[in-house]
C-alpha positions in Angstrom: -77.3 26.7 -18.8 -73.6 25.1 -18.6 -71.9 23.5 -21.5 -71.2 19.6 -20.6 -68.3 19.7 -22.8 -66.7 22.7 -20.9 -67.3 21.0 -17.7 -65.6 17.8 -18.8 -62.8 19.8 -20.2 -62.6 21.5 -16.7 -62.6 18.3 -15.0 -59.9 16.9 -17.4 -57.8 20.0 -16.6 -58.3 19.9 -13.0 -57.4 16.1 -12.8 -54.3 17.1 -14.9 -53.4 19.7 -12.6 -53.9 17.7 -9.6 -51.9 14.7 -11.1 -49.1 17.0 -11.9 -49.0 18.5 -8.4 -49.2 15.1 -7.0 -46.2 13.8 -9.1 -44.2 16.8 -8.4 -44.8 16.5 -4.6 -42.3 13.9 -2.6 -44.0 11.2 -0.8 -43.4 11.2 2.7 -43.9 7.7 3.2 -41.5 6.9 0.5 -38.8 9.2 2.2 -39.2 7.7 5.4 -38.7 4.2 4.0 -35.4 5.3 2.0 -34.3 6.8 5.0 -34.8 3.7 7.1 -32.9 1.7 4.1 -30.0 4.4 4.2 -29.6 4.1 7.9 -29.7 0.4 7.6 -26.9 0.3 5.2 -24.9 2.7 7.0 -25.1 0.3 10.2 -23.9 -2.5 8.0 -21.1 -0.6 6.7 -20.0 0.4 10.1 -20.3 -3.1 11.4 -18.2 -4.4 8.5 -15.6 -1.6 9.3 -15.4 -2.6 12.9 -15.9 -6.4 12.6 -15.4 -7.6 9.1 -12.8 -10.0 7.7 -10.3 -7.4 6.8 -10.9 -5.7 10.3 -10.2 -9.1 12.0 -7.1 -9.6 9.7 -5.6 -6.1 10.5 -6.3 -6.9 14.4 -4.3 -9.9 13.9 -1.3 -8.2 12.3 -1.3 -5.6 15.0 -1.3 -8.3 17.7 1.8 -9.7 15.7 3.2 -6.4 16.2 2.8 -6.4 19.9 4.3 -9.6 20.0 7.4 -8.3 18.1 7.8 -5.6 20.8 7.6 -8.2 23.5 11.3 -9.0 23.7 12.2 -5.3 23.8 9.7 -4.6 26.4 11.0 -7.2 28.7 14.5 -5.6 28.4 12.9 -2.2 29.2 11.4 -3.5 32.4 14.9 -4.8 33.4 16.2 -1.5 33.0 13.2 0.6 34.2 11.8 -1.5 37.2 15.0 -0.9 39.5 14.6 2.9 38.9 11.1 3.1 40.3 10.3 3.5 44.1 9.3 -0.4 44.4 12.6 -1.2 42.9 11.1 -4.4 41.5 12.0 -5.4 37.9 8.6 -6.7 37.0 6.4 -4.4 38.8 2.8 -4.0 37.8 2.6 -0.2 37.9 1.8 1.9 35.1 5.1 3.8 35.5 7.0 0.6 34.8 4.8 -0.5 32.2 5.1 2.6 30.1 8.5 3.2 31.0 9.4 -0.2 29.7 7.3 0.5 26.5 9.5 4.0 25.9 12.6 1.9 26.2 11.4 -0.7 23.9 10.6 1.6 20.9 14.4 2.9 20.3 15.3 -0.9 20.6 12.9 -1.8 17.7 13.9 1.0 15.7 17.5 -0.1 15.9 16.5 -3.7 14.8 14.3 -2.1 12.0 17.6 -1.0 10.3 18.7 -4.6 9.7 18.3 -5.3 5.8 16.2 -8.5 6.2 13.5 -6.3 8.3 12.2 -5.2 5.3 11.2 -8.7 3.5 9.8 -9.9 7.0 7.7 -7.0 7.5 6.3 -7.0 3.9 5.6 -10.8 4.1 3.4 -10.1 7.2 1.8 -7.0 5.9 1.0 -8.2 2.6 -1.0 -11.2 4.0 -3.0 -9.3 6.5 -3.6 -5.7 5.9 -5.3 -6.0 2.3 -2.8 -3.8 0.6 -2.0 -4.6 -3.1 1.0 -6.8 -3.3 2.5 -4.8 -6.1 2.8 -1.7 -3.8 5.7 -3.4 -1.8 9.4 -4.0 -2.2 10.5 -7.8 -1.5 14.2 -7.3 -1.6 16.2 -6.5 1.5 17.0 -2.8 2.2 20.4 -1.9 1.3 20.2 1.7 0.9 20.0 4.3 3.8 16.6 5.5 2.7 15.2 2.0 2.5 16.7 1.0 5.9 15.4 4.3 7.6 11.8 3.7 6.0 11.7 0.1 7.3 12.7 1.1 10.8 10.0 3.5 10.8 7.6 0.9 9.8 8.9 -1.7 12.2 8.7 0.8 15.2 5.1 1.9 14.2 3.8 -1.4 13.9 5.4 -2.8 16.9 4.3 0.4 19.0 0.8 0.7 17.8 0.4 -3.3 17.9 1.6 -3.2 21.6 -1.2 -0.7 22.5 -3.8 -2.6 20.7 -2.6 -6.0 22.1 -2.6 -4.7 25.8 -6.1 -3.1 25.4 -7.2 -6.4 23.8 -6.2 -8.3 26.9 -7.1 -5.8 29.4 -10.5 -4.3 28.2 -12.7 -7.3 27.4 -12.6 -9.2 30.7 -13.5 -5.9 32.3 -16.2 -5.1 29.7 -17.9 -8.5 30.3 -17.8 -7.9 34.1 -19.6 -4.7 33.7 -22.2 -6.4 31.4 -23.1 -9.2 33.7 -22.8 -7.2 37.0 -26.6 -6.6 37.4 -27.2 -10.1 37.7 -24.6 -10.8 40.6 -24.2 -9.0 43.7 -20.7 -10.5 44.2 -19.5 -9.0 41.0 -21.0 -5.7 42.0 -19.0 -5.9 45.3 -15.9 -6.7 43.3 -16.4 -3.7 41.3 -17.2 -1.6 44.4 -20.6 -0.5 43.0 -22.0 1.8 45.6 -25.1 0.7 47.4 -26.8 3.9 46.7 -27.0 3.1 43.1 -30.4 2.4 42.1 -31.2 -1.1 40.5 -32.5 0.7 37.3 -29.2 2.6 37.0 -27.1 -0.6 37.5 -29.2 -2.6 34.9 -28.9 0.4 32.4 -25.5 2.0 32.9 -23.1 -0.8 33.6 -23.9 -2.9 30.5 -24.1 0.2 28.2 -20.6 1.1 29.7 -19.3 -2.5 28.9 -20.6 -2.5 25.5 -19.3 1.0 24.9 -15.7 -0.2 25.9 -15.9 -3.1 23.6 -17.1 -0.9 20.7 -14.4 1.7 21.4 -11.6 -1.2 21.4 -13.0 -2.3 18.1 -13.0 1.1 16.8 -9.5 1.8 18.1 -8.2 -1.5 16.3 -10.1 -0.8 13.1 -8.4 2.8 13.1 -5.0 1.6 14.0 -5.0 -1.2 11.2 -6.5 1.4 8.7 -3.5 3.8 9.7 -0.7 1.1 9.1 -2.5 0.0 5.9 -2.3 3.4 4.5 1.4 4.1 5.3 2.7 0.6 4.4 3.1 1.4 0.8 5.1 4.5 1.7 7.4 2.8 4.2 7.6 -0.6 2.8 7.3 0.2 -1.0 10.2 0.6 -3.1 12.5 3.8 -2.6 13.4 6.0 -5.7 16.9 4.0 -5.4 15.0 0.8 -5.7 13.0 2.0 -8.4 16.2 2.9 -10.3 17.9 -0.2 -9.7 14.9 -2.1 -11.1 14.8 -0.2 -14.2 18.4 -0.7 -14.8 17.9 -4.5 -14.2 15.0 -4.3 -17.0 17.2 -2.4 -19.3 20.1 -5.0 -18.8 17.7 -7.9 -19.4 16.2 -6.1 -22.3 19.7 -5.5 -23.9 20.7 -9.1 -23.3 17.5 -10.2 -25.1 18.0 -8.0 -28.0 21.8 -8.9 -28.0 20.8 -12.6 -28.4 18.1 -11.7 -30.8 20.7 -10.1 -33.2 23.1 -13.0 -32.7 20.4 -15.4 -33.7 19.2 -13.2 -36.7 22.6 -12.7 -38.1 23.9 -16.1 -37.9 20.8 -18.1 -38.7 19.5 -15.6 -41.0 22.7 -15.3 -43.1 23.0 -19.3 -43.3 19.5 -19.4 -44.5 20.1 -17.0 -47.3 23.2 -18.4 -48.4 21.8 -22.1 -48.5 18.6 -20.9 -50.3 20.8 -19.3 -53.1 23.1 -22.2 -53.3 20.1 -24.9 -53.3 18.4 -22.8 -56.1 21.6 -22.4 -58.2 22.1 -26.0 -57.9 18.6 -27.0 -58.7 18.8 -25.0 -62.0 22.0 -26.7 -63.3 21.5 -30.2 -61.8 21.4 -32.0 -65.1 24.0 -29.8 -66.8 26.8 -29.0 -64.6 27.5 -31.7 -62.0 30.7 -30.1 -60.8 28.8 -26.8 -59.7 26.2 -28.8 -57.9 28.9 -30.6 -55.9 30.8 -27.2 -55.0 27.2 -25.9 -54.1 26.4 -28.8 -51.9 29.8 -28.5 -50.3 29.2 -25.0 -49.6 25.6 -25.7 -48.1 27.2 -28.2 -45.9 30.1 -25.9 -44.4 27.6 -23.1 -43.9 25.2 -25.4 -42.2 27.9 -26.7 -40.1 29.3 -23.3 -39.2 26.0 -21.9 -38.4 25.2 -25.0 -36.0 28.2 -24.0 -34.2 27.3 -20.6 -33.8 23.7 -21.5 -32.7 25.1 -23.6 -30.1 27.1 -20.7 -28.7 24.2 -18.5 -28.7 22.1 -21.2 -26.9 25.0 -21.5 -24.5 24.6 -18.1 -23.4 20.9 -18.6 -22.8 21.7 -21.3 -20.4 24.0 -18.9 -18.3 22.9 -16.5 -15.8 24.6 -13.5 -17.5 27.1 -13.0 -14.8 29.7 -15.4 -16.3 28.9 -15.0 -19.9 31.6 -14.3 -22.2 30.4 -11.6 -24.5 33.4 -11.3 -26.8 32.9 -15.2 -27.6 31.9 -15.9 -31.3 33.5 -15.5 -34.6 35.7 -12.5 -35.1 37.5 -10.7 -38.2 40.2 -13.5 -37.8 37.7 -15.9 -39.2 36.2 -13.7 -42.0 38.1 -15.7 -44.7 35.6 -18.6 -44.0 32.5 -16.5 -44.2 33.5 -15.0 -47.5 34.4 -18.1 -49.2 31.1 -19.8 -48.4 28.9 -16.5 -48.5 27.1 -17.4 -52.0 28.8 -14.3 -53.8 32.0 -13.1 -55.0 33.4 -10.8 -52.6 36.4 -8.4 -53.2 38.1 -7.8 -49.8 40.5 -4.7 -49.3 41.9 -4.2 -45.8 44.1 -1.2 -44.3 46.0 -1.8 -41.2 45.9 -4.9 -39.0 42.3 -6.2 -38.3 44.0 -8.7 -35.9 44.7 -5.7 -33.4 41.0 -4.9 -33.1 39.8 -5.7 -29.6 37.8 -8.9 -29.4 34.4 -7.6 -28.5 34.7 -4.8 -31.4 35.9 -7.5 -33.9 33.1 -9.8 -33.0 30.5 -7.2 -33.8 32.3 -6.2 -36.8 32.1 -9.8 -38.2 28.3 -9.6 -37.6 27.9 -6.5 -39.4 29.9 -8.0 -42.6 27.7 -11.0 -42.4 24.4 -9.2 -42.1 25.7 -7.0 -45.2 26.2 -10.0 -47.2 23.0 -11.5 -46.1 21.2 -8.4 -47.0 22.9 -8.5 -50.6 21.9 -12.1 -51.1 18.3 -11.5 -50.1 17.6 -8.3 -52.1 20.2 -8.5 -55.1 21.1 -12.2 -55.7 24.5 -13.5 -56.4 26.2 -9.9 -57.4 29.7 -9.0 -56.7 30.3 -7.4 -53.3 33.1 -4.9 -52.5 34.3 -4.9 -48.9 36.8 -2.5 -47.4 37.9 -3.1 -43.9 40.3 -0.2 -42.6 41.9 0.2 -39.0 42.9 3.9 -38.8 43.9 5.1 -35.3 41.3 4.2 -32.9 38.5 3.5 -35.3 37.6 0.6 -37.5 35.6 1.5 -40.9 33.7 -1.0 -43.0 32.2 -0.3 -46.1 30.3 -2.6 -48.4 28.7 -2.0 -52.0 27.0 -4.2 -54.3 24.9 -3.3 -57.6 21.3 -2.5 -57.1 19.1 -5.2 -58.4 17.0 -4.2 -61.7 13.7 -4.7 -59.7 12.7 -3.4 -56.4 13.3 -6.0 -53.7 10.5 -7.9 -52.2 9.8 -6.2 -48.9 8.9 -8.7 -46.0 5.7 -7.9 -44.0 6.7 -5.7 -41.1 10.1 -4.9 -42.6 13.5 -6.7 -41.9 15.5 -6.5 -38.5 18.9 -6.9 -40.3 19.8 -3.1 -40.9 18.3 -2.2 -37.4 20.5 -4.8 -35.9 23.6 -3.1 -37.6 22.7 0.2 -36.2 22.2 -1.1 -32.7 25.6 -3.0 -32.8 27.1 0.2 -34.0 25.7 2.4 -31.5 26.1 0.0 -28.5 30.2 0.5 -29.4 29.4 4.3 -29.5 29.7 4.4 -33.1 27.4 4.9 -36.1 26.2 2.9 -39.2 24.3 3.8 -42.4 22.9 2.0 -45.3 21.1 3.1 -48.5 21.4 3.5 -52.2 24.2 5.7 -53.4 25.1 6.1 -57.3 23.5 2.9 -58.5 24.8 0.8 -55.5 23.9 -0.3 -52.3 26.3 1.1 -49.6 26.5 0.1 -46.0 29.1 1.7 -44.0 29.9 1.5 -40.2 32.4 3.4 -38.2 33.2 1.6 -34.8 35.6 3.2 -32.1 38.0 0.7 -30.9 37.6 1.5 -27.4 33.9 1.9 -27.2 31.4 -0.1 -25.6 33.3 -1.6 -22.7 
């Protein structure tokens, strides 16, 4: 007698096993459905590649290339036509047609060497091929490599475009004629369809041949458009010389921006530091020392007036295109006495040599270095005495500034200041060097500028 529980366990085990085998086995129906869906997707992808918007735009691009070759082709027919057996200039024979095509291509290559050929080609190609705009070079081709690449592109575009244009003119009418041939005996006579061909063959073969010709034309056009789109960035993109020129232009623009930023920082920053110090001192003795307050206000007025003039000069540089900007414009060491008298600190100046003999562009940078040194002393040490040495020795200008260190550590601005970095940049641009830091209970700023550097 069998155990019902064992029977139930056996049934359950069998069901599990059966279910496991069913789950592990692929469903043929599902595979068939997925195959149909995948086939349909491939058909849609192929149709989009042949007749989609991008394919149609690239076809227009190729037709424009054929139009560009037309003047050169006409010249070719004038050259080749009289050399054939017919002796006619505009003969319709294939020999004349392809002979003119062979003559037209070198002429197109010569025209492609013109500098303006590249921006014109880039404008058409960017709009119709779907290639990202940033891959092209918009400037005229001036270097030899750029002109050769543009010539190769112009010849390729015109040559392939002429083939696609010719096929687009000739094949569609003939293909339509084949498609409608089974419906008209007169069309069959025009096509010289043999009477021995069975009606079934006419209905089947002629339309299929016509449709196949149209598909072949679409495939050829799509392949040619993809070929040109693939080579467009190489032939119409920037050459290494173009990239180097663009990098140099960016570096020049960045250098100009940094220069103007240093000018604004040094002139405006120094003025604000001096005005703040003078105003604070005047406020503290407002009721007890009227004469000092009067002098402080006069210093504030002079400082702001001078700074407005410098600011106007810097803004004037911003309004220029950079070609006519006078880089030596601005205060120089000749006007250093005005800066020191209204700086808000006592400055002991010692000179060696003749500062007036320093070239203007070096003297201007030296003035800004001294100005920033005074601003740095005002911000961090207050109204402390400053020692300044300016020495012209041979072909170098040496600047040294010292002021006592404050009793407390100076308050550091978030992100740090830009003054000392600006001094270092000014010295480096002239081929010199600068350093600043505490030495023997004083803060020392030193700069060495070659008189012939930075031209």
